[in-house]
Steps between C-alpha positions, in 0.01 A plus 500: 500500500665394825501139388682595178761700691549223754562258215749741342691532827513126552635442149771758552595333830537156345677630189221427248563724195228742401363525142680759286177685429400516872470874593659434837791293362737794520377623842717487803385329815419831670289602203305179514448542873369853444262367233371237741445766768306721260280210405442415863413861584256509211324192629490635855352826369237308305407304808490818702263655245280190524501530882420872478222428255359231728525732798330775302211269409474385861496862615232564238299207635541633852387849393202341330417308820513822704290699252234232483497435873461869593192552286175500699220488245461237232522739203838629618626146560409390148662807347822445694510132403467576130761774500743299714470193275569700187809663651622182663541301176545797263177438311347741252144442623346351815146429610306331777170331419259439789300180464155430645273203425729393218490838323735795470319778690776760538813591307771728642783578259807718451742584220252585226462861389160648607422603142556142386277370779225733378543383143491132595175552687362238736733306727568126454209270586705192583499330161783344303829464684375696803206262519737204514651633825150569637394141435837344580678724755864393467822674398539542125811635322511550124758626254228609260132544590390435139642145513259391776195308377263718711628826359226696320704806410458859619231756431557794270747767625642253755884517521684187386603252768715189473659366818260415781507397866184416695494416874189427712438680830350266760334646810449225759338212310362697204645664194462877533635574150803489272805716434567554127837631374592555138783636285818418688733798448854423379429134434286277286324330788456493876739273690446243770643757746230742388243231559626432856505871584143554382385189689660639814329835440166322444536331840561837666210651303268225625573583861457873440176443309361287780588761761355783290183300439454425872561867584248612238243251629555620857449862393186415307353309793581791732333743257197273482476464877523876547224558243276238665547657843378825351202327336409305813517816710268670254254211516495498879464881509189481286648628174263451210547146370492617136797731566680214675436277200650764273808515722536125484486500120763774492731309733450177306594669173810667647637207698447253215636748246182469297387718212140481614285362781136487597223337702185363344195406710191291426179668374134395510571318176703184583657515154666840545738681730552869547849660515448731799862610559773523238846653466740508204494616140279223360302416811379852579297532184309185598404614848128470559449272199352153502724199446369163383569210727554268205814583303660751742798460732292618799218257413750214462636563852151541644380171347817315609482640854875537523792697359531485119796618289459561129825540305338670200136602537491587128560141389391290799187299408354573845494877444357589156315798648829646628646479148218717369547771762879511557604626156825308529621708798445248784767246581517230766212538745438349841154490658396388846147475643410708806340262744247599767257331734247460222738381230685698232450877548709600202820445303830690516706508180848639426650512149839573355575625150592254222871415520536580872650242733249239619363496856711298746415313816535810716257689273245224548546503879451875512191511278346227715559717807354803318193294413445408864493869599290592197248232594481645848447850359213380280341313787518809723353704218207258477453511877499879486231498229295254709529728798387793290196301394429417862519866593266579213265235636517662843437849374230426244307197627504590869402852421200379299399253773532770762282734297249219449491436876442865578215507249345196671534670837319805363224277370474322834475828688208609284314172528213477752460125470710320771530185292627698201751682719621169644547351150685809381723494807583136426620607153697787652676255732578277200652794314702586810627138515595504130695825550680353797591181310634697203710720723634196684605341171661816369695556824610137503644524143642851534530621858566872527593516867630237742236346730225705336154338494201624305232608755294746294137400437169650404367747758200375697167651399363780718259329741302824541431529127 
């Protein structure tokens, strides 16, 4: 508009006649100048609106930064990221898919009516267009989702969606997940400015996610250390090892966010284990039952001699026995052998429900630490049983030997033959030596008092008898 007015002014100045049908042909110079000023003001106002719009979006990005940065736990961070992204680019729907081991393991979304969510049913599993971003994490902007070759359509009751913007979230050197935005409001598609804004938000989200993850790991480690101090104190104080083992299973299930956990120990039959401690809806009904070594998760870990993780015990060829017992209610399971001086004393297992997030590296570190304490608890339990057997030996065997020695003394006192009395006394001395050796062995394995030595022996026969 300004260029047209400038041309009009220049033609008037040089005396070039205007066309008869030109609407400004009959205008005076002042009227033309006023028209030029109005056009200039209109352009300035348009530019001002563009600046205000840009400032508004930058303020929106800043608010999104602050909201994401202030969140402490990961769930809150993810929720803030999704809501901020939707508002930032004026999208109808927004979601964040968390990726682990090449699969979509979590899906946080906003914009869809709760009733519609219920009708749609299960959340996306990372197939179709979402799977493309999982396999190839790079920004993707589409005018129409249906036009993409990977599009597989939507499930029944799902609202229609056309425009699409997907941006990966990278935490350090790995892809944490992807931001998905659909249905640009007031336009047919997302713009390059929208793309840049969401990429900037994704960078801020990555930093917040990393901080929240580190904080969560620190809290979990602190919780674990506190629990292990309690367990170690109980062990040193003489708490029953079976109770300590039950505490360890409880802590393992809680800290690893498991649905069930248990400890299985070897039996006299090398082909079976017995689940001696269990916690959780599915595990508790198996407590006390025998578990086959072949075909079970526990048996697989025991045979391997190291930590084993089974993604799906129901379909894994190593665990057909688990498929028969789990009734479809056991998800990813991790099992670790409990090592002692004599080898494997048992196996600790923790399971999550199907569809739960998989175990991560911290989970594996923690269950390994739990297994070390559980192995100690089982070893102390075995030592306690051995001590009880030693005490039984002391009370039963020594008592019988002592009674036998007293009977021999009575026989010797009634004998009139000196040779017979000498022979019987020799046997009495042998019984006395056996009693002394047994007591020495018992005290060496389980001393009851410091510096105590066994000095009791058979009383000497009455020389006047």
